[in-house]
N, C-alpha and C positions, 0 to 999 in steps of 0.2 A: 428652431432650426428646421425641423421636419415640415412645419407649415410653409416656410419659405421655399424649400425644395419642392413641395407639392405644388405651389403656385407657379414655379418655373417650369416644371416638367409635365404637368397634367393639364388637360383642357376640359376634362369631364367634371371637375369639381369646382364650379365657380369660374371666375375670370382667370385666364392664363396671364402670363407676364405681358405678352403683346397686347391683349385686350385691355388690361389694366392701364398700360401706357396710352393707348388710344383714348380711353375714357378720360384719363387725367388731362390729356392734351386737347381733345376736341369734343368731349361729351358733356351733356347736361342731363342731370337726373330729372326724369319726368314723374316717376311714381313707383310704387311698390304694390304687389298684389298680396292676397291673403296667404300665399305660400312662401313669401319672403323673396320672390324674384324681383329684381330691380330693372327698370326700363329706362333707356337713355335715347337721346336724339342728338344730332350734331348741333353745336352752338352756332355755326356759321349759316345754317339753313341749307338750301338746296345746293349740293355740290356734285351730285351724281349725273350720269348721262341722261337720266329721265327727269331731271329738274325736280327731284324730290329729296328731302333730307334723309340721311341714313338713320335708321332706327334699329336698336338691338336690345337684347335681354341678357342679363347676367343671372344665371340660375342660382338659387340658394341650395347648394348641394349638387347632387347628380344632374347632369344636363340631359333633360328629356323633354322634347317638344310637346308632349301631351300634358305637361304640367302647366302650360300657359292657358289661362282662361280665355273664353271666346271673345270677350270685349277687348282684352289686351292683344289677342291674335289679330283682330280686325285693325287695331291701331298700328301694329307692327307692319302689316301688309298694306298700309295706306288705304284701307277700306273706309276708315273713319279718320277725319282730320284731327279732331280733338281727342286727347287721351281720356280714358275712363275716369281719371281723377277730376277732370273738368266737366265732362259730359257723360255720366254713366248711362249704360244701356238700360232701358226700362225692362223690369222683370215681370214676367207673367206668374200667376199663382200656381200654374202647373209645371213650371221649370224647376229642375233639380239643381243643387249646387254642383259646381264643376268638380270632377274627380279625374285624376290622371289615369291613363291606361295601365292596368296592373298585370297585363299579360307578361309571362315570363318571371313573375315574382312569386313569393310565397303567398301573397294575398290574392292571386288570380282565381277566377271562378273555375271551379271544378265540379261538374255535374255528377250525380250519383252514377256509378258504373265506370267512372274514369279510373285510370291506373293509380291515382293518388288515394283512392278508397279501396284498393285491393282488386279492382277490376270486376267486382261482383255487381251485377245489375239487380235492382229491386224487381221483384215479380209483381205483375199487375193482378187485379182481381179476375181478369178474364182467363179461361182455361188455356187458351193458346193464342198468343198475340203474334205468333210467327209460324207460318206454314211453308216449308221449303218447296220449291218447284221441282217436279219430277217430270222428265220428258215422257210423252205418250200417256199421260194421265188425264 
């Protein structure tokens, strides 16, 4: 029962009731990424004002746009015509795997000296790395 109420009244955890209705009525599953996000397109083809079929994503869990990998992002925004399931982007040896933006979460980057570490800055080997300015000196 809680799952049903969650689907009706929330939009940030997967598809809302309205999105699920639209997917059922006119959507076609195109693929899924490594994070479990599912990507859809309209069955009818181009119906929008710009003569492009509508494309959308249903997030697996919390809705955060930074969780969409670059190849799927390009497909969603009509940069690539074929989805990554049909024509994956070539990977370079120097490319890292996609990682969502962790800012604002417990896993966010916190450098030494931040308030998360008590605000204490590590001392350098130099005797004085900061010298305040004094007028007339």
